[in-house]
C-alpha positions as CSV (number, residue, x, y, z in Angstrom):
1,M,2.1,-17.3,22.6
2,K,1.9,-14.9,24.8
3,K,3.4,-10.8,24.2
4,A,5.2,-10.3,27.4
5,I,4.7,-6.3,28.6
6,L,7.7,-4.5,29.2
7,I,7.4,-0.9,31.4
8,T,10.0,1.2,31.3
9,E,11.2,4.4,32.0
10,L,12.3,6.4,29.6
11,S,13.2,10.3,29.0
12,Q,11.5,12.2,26.2
13,E,14.3,12.5,24.4
14,D,15.6,9.2,24.2
15,L,11.7,8.1,23.8
16,Q,12.4,10.9,21.0
17,V,15.3,8.9,19.1
18,M,13.5,6.1,19.0
19,M,9.9,7.6,17.4
20,E,13.1,9.2,14.8
21,E,14.6,5.6,14.4
22,A,11.3,4.5,13.6
23,V,10.0,6.3,11.7
24,R,13.7,6.2,9.5
25,K,13.0,2.8,9.3
26,V,10.2,2.9,7.4
27,L,10.3,5.3,5.6
28,F,14.2,3.8,4.2
29,E,11.7,0.4,3.8
30,Q,9.4,2.7,1.8
31,G,12.1,4.1,-0.5
32,I,13.6,1.4,-1.7
33,T,9.7,-0.5,-2.2
34,R,8.9,2.5,-4.6
35,E,12.3,2.3,-6.5
36,L,11.7,-1.7,-6.7
37,R,8.4,-0.8,-8.4
38,K,9.9,1.8,-10.7
39,D,13.1,0.0,-12.1
40,T,11.3,-3.6,-12.1
41,G,7.8,-3.1,-12.9
42,L,6.6,-4.7,-10.0
43,L,3.1,-4.0,-8.7
44,D,2.0,-4.0,-5.1
45,D,-1.8,-5.6,-4.1
46,D,-3.1,-2.3,-5.0
47,A,-2.1,-1.6,-8.1
48,I,-3.1,-5.6,-9.2
49,L,-6.4,-5.5,-7.4
50,K,-7.4,-2.5,-10.3
51,I,-5.6,-3.8,-13.0
52,L,-7.1,-7.2,-12.7
53,Q,-10.3,-6.5,-11.1
54,V,-10.6,-9.2,-8.7
55,S,-11.4,-8.8,-4.6
56,K,-8.3,-8.5,-2.4
57,A,-10.2,-12.5,-1.3
58,T,-9.5,-14.4,-5.4
59,L,-6.1,-12.4,-5.4
60,Y,-5.3,-14.5,-1.8
61,L,-6.6,-17.7,-3.0
62,W,-4.5,-17.5,-6.6
63,R,-1.5,-16.5,-4.4
64,R,-2.1,-19.4,-2.6
65,D,-3.1,-21.7,-5.5
66,R,-0.2,-20.4,-6.9
67,K,-1.9,-19.3,-10.4
68,I,-0.3,-16.5,-10.8
69,P,3.3,-15.9,-9.7
70,F,4.7,-13.3,-7.3
71,Q,7.3,-11.8,-5.3
72,R,7.7,-10.8,-1.3
73,I,10.3,-8.6,-0.5
74,G,9.9,-8.0,3.1
75,K,6.8,-7.6,4.0
76,K,5.5,-6.6,1.0
77,I,4.1,-8.4,-2.1
78,F,4.7,-7.3,-5.2
79,Y,4.0,-9.1,-8.9
80,N,5.6,-8.5,-12.6
81,L,2.3,-7.8,-14.5
82,Q,3.8,-9.5,-17.6
83,E,4.7,-12.9,-15.6
84,V,0.6,-12.1,-13.9
85,Q,-0.6,-12.0,-17.6
86,K,0.7,-15.1,-18.8
87,A,-0.3,-17.0,-16.2
88,M,-4.1,-15.5,-16.2
89,D,-3.9,-16.6,-20.2
90,K,-2.4,-19.6,-19.3
91,L,-5.7,-20.1,-16.4
92,T,-8.2,-18.7,-18.4
93,D,-7.5,-21.5,-21.3
94,K,-7.6,-24.5,-18.6
95,E,-10.8,-22.9,-17.7
96,S,-12.2,-22.7,-21.1
97,I,-10.9,-26.4,-21.5
98,R,-12.7,-27.3,-18.3
99,H,-15.7,-26.0,-19.8
100,R,-16.2,-27.7,-23.2
101,R,-15.5,-31.2,-21.4
102,E,-17.5,-30.7,-19.1
103,S,-20.0,-29.3,-22.1
104,R,-19.7,-32.3,-24.2
105,R,-20.4,-34.8,-20.8
106,K,-23.5,-33.2,-20.4
107,G,-23.9,-33.8,-24.4
108,E,-23.4,-37.3,-24.1
109,S,-25.9,-38.3,-21.3
């Protein structure tokens, strides 16, 4: 899909009003997400990456494969730390079970 280019004349005042509205909108959205994080304990990508100490690619794959729970609010993704910790516990339990099974199979061969 091609993006259309619109060329129009704006007065300096009109441009200033448009820019102020855009800035207000961004600041409002940031304020909402900041309040959400404070009130609900939700963490954004950067915070959860620091806690889990994984790469962005790994975090993306875990989200894609539904291995960790997340919430999308607007365009941002947030995580509840307690829910992520429970999911990580289940994930490590499954991996250790899989590892033991593989070890037993190798021992039987």
